C-alpha positions, 0 to 999 in steps of 0.5 A: 500500500502506498503512502497517502499524499499530503494535501496542503498545510496542517494546523494544530489548535491545542487547548491547554489548562486545568479545568479545576483552576478557574481561569486556567480553563480558558484553553479547554473552554475555547476549544470546546466552543470552537468544535461547534463551529466549522473549520477548514480541512487541515485544521486539527482541534484537540484539548490537551488539558494538563497532558504536557507529554502528549502535546510535546509528542503531537508537535512532532506529527508533521504540522506546519503550525500550532496554536496553543490556547491558554491563560496568559498573565501579562498585566493587561485588563482581565479578558485581554487577548494576546497573540504571542510567538515565543522565541524558540531559544527561550524555551530551552531547558533540561526539565521534562514536563510532568506527565500530569501537568502542563508547563508550556515552556517545558513542553516546547523545550522537550518537543525541541529536543525530541525533534533533534533526536528524531530529525524532524522539523517542529511547527511554527508555534503561536500562543493565543492567550487570555489575561486571567482575573483569577490566578491559582497556583494549584496548591489551594485547598479547594478547586474552582470550576468555571471562568471569571466573567471577563474571561468567559466573555473573551471566549467567543472573540477568541474563537473568531480570532482562531478561525481567522488565524487558522485560515491565514496560516493555511494560506501561509504557515509563515504569515506575519501575525499583526502585519498589514493584511495579516491574520489578526486585526491588532491594536499594537505590535511590540517586541520584548521579554515575556513577563514572569509567570507567562507562557514562555520566556525570551523575546517574542512578537506580541499582538494585543487585542 
């Protein structure tokens, strides 16, 4: 049996976050909402929750681009959406992700090491993040279900941003985010270090909406 031919780019949209930690559930909630909308062929939607190892290995599956959807504390008003392109060099680190936890920095670092070992090319990685109102460490005595009001209100806009972004990435997986005629309408584009506690480390292209 011959190998099936590949037709066009493949884009992964990955929801990540812990549904028991309030606004950390933003990624899974957006993916759930997106699954109720039509998406073009070549766009794959998955909820990884806190399965960091699973995501690292999925990034080796020949995608042209991956968009991680996550809560991203960056100091803006709660509910603010950001499109972030992490610097691959900023994801370097020796630690592997916890099999029952999700640290995007460790996930990208592991995926990078695996890609070198297996001689494969990682996809371009973008992050669609939302500024949380409720931030939890994970060691609180009680779990908190459900998103805060401003983060819940951002879910619908995030779905539309993902649909626009995915369509643009299908046309050109290296498309400049925030450029004139690009995938996501933006208010500002700037470059600088990520804040502590955010989704990555190092320099980035950061688009705020």
